[in-house]
FILUMVO-409023 format. One record per residue: y, x, z of N, C-alpha, C in turn; residue in three letters; residue number from 1. Coordinates in nm, 2 decimals, decimal comma, always signed. Layout:
FILUMVO-409023
+--------+--------+--------+--------+--------+--------+--------+--------+--------+------+-----+
!    n.y !    n.x !    n.z !   ca.y !   ca.x !   ca.z !    c.y !    c.x !    c.z ! rest !  nr !
+--------+--------+--------+--------+--------+--------+--------+--------+--------+------+-----+
!      Y !      X !      Z !      Y !      X !      Z !      Y !      X !      Z !  ALA ! NUM !
...
+--------+--------+--------+--------+--------+--------+--------+--------+--------+------+-----+
//
This chain:
FILUMVO-409023
+--------+--------+--------+--------+--------+--------+--------+--------+--------+------+-----+
!    n.y !    n.x !    n.z !   ca.y !   ca.x !   ca.z !    c.y !    c.x !    c.z ! rest !  nr !
+--------+--------+--------+--------+--------+--------+--------+--------+--------+------+-----+
!  +8,25 ! -10,73 !  -2,97 !  +8,24 ! -10,76 !  -2,83 !  +8,32 ! -10,65 !  -2,76 !  UNK !   1 !
!  +8,42 ! -10,69 !  -2,68 !  +8,50 ! -10,59 !  -2,61 !  +8,42 ! -10,54 !  -2,49 !  UNK !   2 !
!  +8,46 ! -10,42 !  -2,45 !  +8,40 ! -10,35 !  -2,33 !  +8,44 ! -10,43 !  -2,21 !  UNK !   3 !
!  +8,34 ! -10,46 !  -2,12 !  +8,37 ! -10,53 !  -2,00 !  +8,32 ! -10,45 !  -1,88 !  UNK !   4 !
!  +8,40 ! -10,45 !  -1,78 !  +8,36 ! -10,38 !  -1,65 !  +8,31 ! -10,49 !  -1,56 !  UNK !   5 !
!  +8,20 ! -10,48 !  -1,49 !  +8,15 ! -10,58 !  -1,40 !  +8,25 ! -10,59 !  -1,28 !  UNK !   6 !
!  +8,26 ! -10,72 !  -1,24 !  +8,36 ! -10,75 !  -1,13 !  +8,33 ! -10,67 !  -1,00 !  UNK !   7 !
!  +8,21 ! -10,65 !  -0,96 !  +8,18 ! -10,58 !  -0,84 !  +8,22 ! -10,43 !  -0,85 !  UNK !   8 !
!  +8,22 ! -10,37 !  -0,97 !  +8,26 ! -10,23 !  -0,99 !  +8,42 ! -10,23 !  -0,97 !  UNK !   9 !
!  +8,49 ! -10,32 !  -1,03 !  +8,63 ! -10,32 !  -1,01 !  +8,67 ! -10,34 !  -0,87 !  UNK !  10 !
!  +8,61 ! -10,44 !  -0,80 !  +8,65 ! -10,46 !  -0,66 !  +8,61 ! -10,34 !  -0,57 !  UNK !  11 !
!  +8,49 ! -10,29 !  -0,60 !  +8,45 ! -10,17 !  -0,52 !  +8,54 ! -10,05 !  -0,53 !  UNK !  12 !
!  +8,58 ! -10,02 !  -0,65 !  +8,67 !  -9,91 !  -0,67 !  +8,81 !  -9,94 !  -0,61 !  UNK !  13 !
!  +8,85 ! -10,06 !  -0,62 !  +8,98 ! -10,10 !  -0,56 !  +8,98 ! -10,08 !  -0,41 !  UNK !  14 !
!  +8,87 ! -10,13 !  -0,35 !  +8,86 ! -10,12 !  -0,20 !  +8,85 !  -9,97 !  -0,16 !  UNK !  15 !
!  +8,77 !  -9,89 !  -0,24 !  +8,76 !  -9,75 !  -0,21 !  +8,90 !  -9,68 !  -0,22 !  UNK !  16 !
!  +8,97 !  -9,71 !  -0,33 !  +9,10 !  -9,65 !  -0,35 !  +9,20 !  -9,68 !  -0,24 !  UNK !  17 !
!  +9,20 !  -9,81 !  -0,20 !  +9,30 !  -9,85 !  -0,10 !  +9,26 !  -9,79 !  +0,04 !  UNK !  18 !
!  +9,13 !  -9,77 !  +0,06 !  +9,09 !  -9,71 !  +0,19 !  +9,12 !  -9,56 !  +0,18 !  UNK !  19 !
!  +9,11 !  -9,50 !  +0,07 !  +9,15 !  -9,36 !  +0,06 !  +9,30 !  -9,34 !  +0,08 !  UNK !  20 !
!  +9,38 !  -9,43 !  +0,02 !  +9,52 !  -9,43 !  +0,04 !  +9,55 !  -9,44 !  +0,19 !  UNK !  21 !
!  +9,49 !  -9,53 !  +0,26 !  +9,51 !  -9,55 !  +0,40 !  +9,47 !  -9,43 !  +0,48 !  UNK !  22 !
!  +9,37 !  -9,36 !  +0,44 !  +9,32 !  -9,24 !  +0,51 !  +9,43 !  -9,13 !  +0,49 !  UNK !  23 !
!  +9,48 !  -9,12 !  +0,37 !  +9,59 !  -9,02 !  +0,35 !  +9,71 !  -9,05 !  +0,43 !  UNK !  24 !
!  +9,75 !  -9,18 !  +0,44 !  +9,87 !  -9,22 !  +0,51 !  +9,85 !  -9,27 !  +0,65 !  UNK !  25 !
!  +9,75 !  -9,21 !  +0,72 !  +9,72 !  -9,26 !  +0,85 !  +9,83 !  -9,25 !  +0,95 !  UNK !  26 !
!  +9,91 !  -9,15 !  +0,95 ! +10,02 !  -9,14 !  +1,05 ! +10,12 !  -9,25 !  +1,02 !  UNK !  27 !
! +10,15 !  -9,27 !  +0,90 ! +10,25 !  -9,38 !  +0,86 ! +10,19 !  -9,51 !  +0,91 !  UNK !  28 !
! +10,06 !  -9,54 !  +0,88 ! +10,00 !  -9,66 !  +0,92 ! +10,01 !  -9,69 !  +1,07 !  UNK !  29 !
!  +9,98 !  -9,59 !  +1,15 !  +9,98 !  -9,60 !  +1,29 ! +10,12 !  -9,62 !  +1,34 !  UNK !  30 !
! +10,22 !  -9,56 !  +1,28 ! +10,36 !  -9,57 !  +1,33 ! +10,44 !  -9,69 !  +1,28 !  UNK !  31 !
! +10,41 !  -9,73 !  +1,16 ! +10,50 !  -9,83 !  +1,10 ! +10,44 !  -9,97 !  +1,08 !  UNK !  32 !
! +10,32 !  -9,99 !  +1,11 ! +10,26 ! -10,13 !  +1,09 ! +10,22 ! -10,19 !  +1,23 !  UNK !  33 !
! +10,22 ! -10,32 !  +1,24 ! +10,19 ! -10,38 !  +1,36 ! +10,05 ! -10,35 !  +1,40 !  UNK !  34 !
!  +9,96 ! -10,36 !  +1,31 !  +9,81 ! -10,33 !  +1,34 !  +9,80 ! -10,19 !  +1,39 !  UNK !  35 !
!  +9,87 ! -10,09 !  +1,32 !  +9,86 !  -9,95 !  +1,37 !  +9,91 !  -9,94 !  +1,51 !  UNK !  36 !
! +10,03 ! -10,00 !  +1,54 ! +10,08 ! -10,00 !  +1,67 !  +9,99 ! -10,06 !  +1,78 !  UNK !  37 !
!  +9,92 ! -10,17 !  +1,74 !  +9,83 ! -10,23 !  +1,83 !  +9,71 ! -10,14 !  +1,86 !  UNK !  38 !
!  +9,66 ! -10,07 !  +1,75 !  +9,55 !  -9,98 !  +1,77 !  +9,60 !  -9,86 !  +1,87 !  UNK !  39 !
!  +9,72 !  -9,82 !  +1,85 !  +9,77 !  -9,71 !  +1,93 !  +9,78 !  -9,76 !  +2,08 !  UNK !  40 !
!  +9,82 !  -9,88 !  +2,10 !  +9,83 !  -9,93 !  +2,24 !  +9,69 !  -9,95 !  +2,30 !  UNK !  41 !
!  +9,60 ! -10,00 !  +2,22 !  +9,46 ! -10,02 !  +2,27 !  +9,39 !  -9,89 !  +2,30 !  UNK !  42 !
!  +9,40 !  -9,79 !  +2,21 !  +9,31 !  -9,68 !  +2,23 !  +9,39 !  -9,55 !  +2,26 !  UNK !  43 !
!  +9,52 !  -9,55 !  +2,26 !  +9,60 !  -9,43 !  +2,29 !  +9,62 !  -9,36 !  +2,16 !  UNK !  44 !
!  +9,72 !  -9,27 !  +2,15 !  +9,75 !  -9,21 !  +2,02 !  +9,64 !  -9,12 !  +1,96 !  UNK !  45 !
!  +9,57 !  -9,05 !  +2,04 !  +9,47 !  -8,96 !  +1,99 !  +9,35 !  -9,03 !  +1,94 !  UNK !  46 !
!  +9,30 !  -9,13 !  +2,02 !  +9,18 !  -9,21 !  +1,98 !  +9,21 !  -9,30 !  +1,86 !  UNK !  47 !
!  +9,33 !  -9,35 !  +1,86 !  +9,37 !  -9,45 !  +1,75 !  +9,36 !  -9,38 !  +1,61 !  UNK !  48 !
!  +9,39 !  -9,25 !  +1,60 !  +9,38 !  -9,18 !  +1,48 !  +9,23 !  -9,18 !  +1,44 !  UNK !  49 !
!  +9,14 !  -9,15 !  +1,53 !  +9,00 !  -9,15 !  +1,50 !  +8,94 !  -9,28 !  +1,47 !  UNK !  50 !
!  +8,98 !  -9,39 !  +1,54 !  +8,94 !  -9,52 !  +1,51 !  +8,98 !  -9,56 !  +1,37 !  UNK !  51 !
!  +9,10 !  -9,53 !  +1,33 !  +9,16 !  -9,56 !  +1,20 !  +9,08 !  -9,49 !  +1,09 !  UNK !  52 !
!  +9,05 !  -9,36 !  +1,12 !  +8,98 !  -9,28 !  +1,02 !  +8,84 !  -9,34 !  +1,00 !  UNK !  53 !
!  +8,77 !  -9,38 !  +1,10 !  +8,64 !  -9,44 !  +1,09 !  +8,65 !  -9,57 !  +1,01 !  UNK !  54 !
!  +8,75 !  -9,65 !  +1,04 !  +8,77 !  -9,78 !  +0,96 !  +8,78 !  -9,75 !  +0,81 !  UNK !  55 !
!  +8,87 !  -9,66 !  +0,78 !  +8,89 !  -9,63 !  +0,64 !  +8,78 !  -9,56 !  +0,57 !  UNK !  56 !
!  +8,70 !  -9,47 !  +0,65 !  +8,58 !  -9,41 !  +0,59 !  +8,48 !  -9,51 !  +0,56 !  UNK !  57 !
!  +8,46 !  -9,61 !  +0,65 !  +8,37 !  -9,72 !  +0,62 !  +8,41 !  -9,80 !  +0,50 !  UNK !  58 !
!  +8,54 !  -9,82 !  +0,48 !  +8,60 !  -9,89 !  +0,37 !  +8,56 !  -9,81 !  +0,24 !  UNK !  59 !
!  +8,58 !  -9,68 !  +0,24 !  +8,55 !  -9,60 !  +0,12 !  +8,40 !  -9,61 !  +0,09 !  UNK !  60 !
!  +8,32 !  -9,60 !  +0,19 !  +8,17 !  -9,60 !  +0,17 !  +8,13 !  -9,74 !  +0,12 !  UNK !  61 !
!  +8,18 !  -9,85 !  +0,18 !  +8,15 !  -9,98 !  +0,13 !  +8,20 ! -10,00 !  -0,01 !  UNK !  62 !
!  +8,32 !  -9,96 !  -0,05 !  +8,37 !  -9,97 !  -0,18 !  +8,28 !  -9,90 !  -0,28 !  UNK !  63 !
!  +8,24 !  -9,78 !  -0,25 !  +8,16 !  -9,70 !  -0,34 !  +8,02 !  -9,76 !  -0,36 !  UNK !  64 !
!  +7,96 !  -9,81 !  -0,25 !  +7,83 !  -9,87 !  -0,26 !  +7,84 ! -10,00 !  -0,34 !  UNK !  65 !
!  +7,95 ! -10,07 !  -0,32 !  +7,96 ! -10,20 !  -0,40 !  +7,98 ! -10,16 !  -0,55 !  UNK !  66 !
!  +8,06 ! -10,06 !  -0,58 !  +8,08 ! -10,02 !  -0,72 !  +7,95 !  -9,96 !  -0,78 !  UNK !  67 !
!  +7,87 !  -9,90 !  -0,70 !  +7,75 !  -9,84 !  -0,75 !  +7,63 !  -9,94 !  -0,76 !  UNK !  68 !
!  +7,65 ! -10,06 !  -0,71 !  +7,55 ! -10,16 !  -0,72 !  +7,45 ! -10,16 !  -0,61 !  UNK !  69 !
!  +7,46 ! -10,08 !  -0,51 !  +7,37 ! -10,08 !  -0,39 !  +7,40 ! -10,20 !  -0,30 !  UNK !  70 !
!  +7,52 ! -10,24 !  -0,30 !  +7,55 ! -10,36 !  -0,22 !  +7,58 ! -10,47 !  -0,33 !  UNK !  71 !
!  +7,51 ! -10,58 !  -0,32 !  +7,53 ! -10,68 !  -0,43 !  +7,59 ! -10,81 !  -0,36 !  UNK !  72 !
!  +7,69 ! -10,86 !  -0,42 !  +7,75 ! -10,98 !  -0,37 !  +7,66 ! -11,10 !  -0,40 !  UNK !  73 !
!  +7,68 ! -11,21 !  -0,32 !  +7,61 ! -11,33 !  -0,34 !  +7,65 ! -11,39 !  -0,48 !  UNK !  74 !
!  +7,55 ! -11,43 !  -0,56 !  +7,58 ! -11,50 !  -0,68 !  +7,55 ! -11,65 !  -0,67 !  UNK !  75 !
!  +7,65 ! -11,73 !  -0,69 !  +7,64 ! -11,87 !  -0,67 !  +7,62 ! -11,93 !  -0,81 !  UNK !  76 !
!  +7,53 ! -12,02 !  -0,82 !  +7,51 ! -12,10 !  -0,94 !  +7,43 ! -12,03 !  -1,04 !  UNK !  77 !
+--------+--------+--------+--------+--------+--------+--------+--------+--------+------+-----+
//
C-alpha cells in the first residue's frame, strides 16, 4: 500500500505556501496586480500594505489549521 497524504493536508499546505509567497512579495502584488492597485486606491498606500498583510496572514493561519486537522472540510456522501 503506497503512502497517501490526506487531501486536506495537501490543500492546507498549498494555501499556506501561496499566502507566505504573497506576504513576501507584497510590494510587487500592490504595484503590479489589479487587485493590489484597487486595494491601494481604496485604502491608500500605507494602509493597503497592512490590509494585504492581514489577508495573507489569515491565509497562512487558515492553511495551517486545515493541514493540522483543526478545520475540517465538509464530507459529502
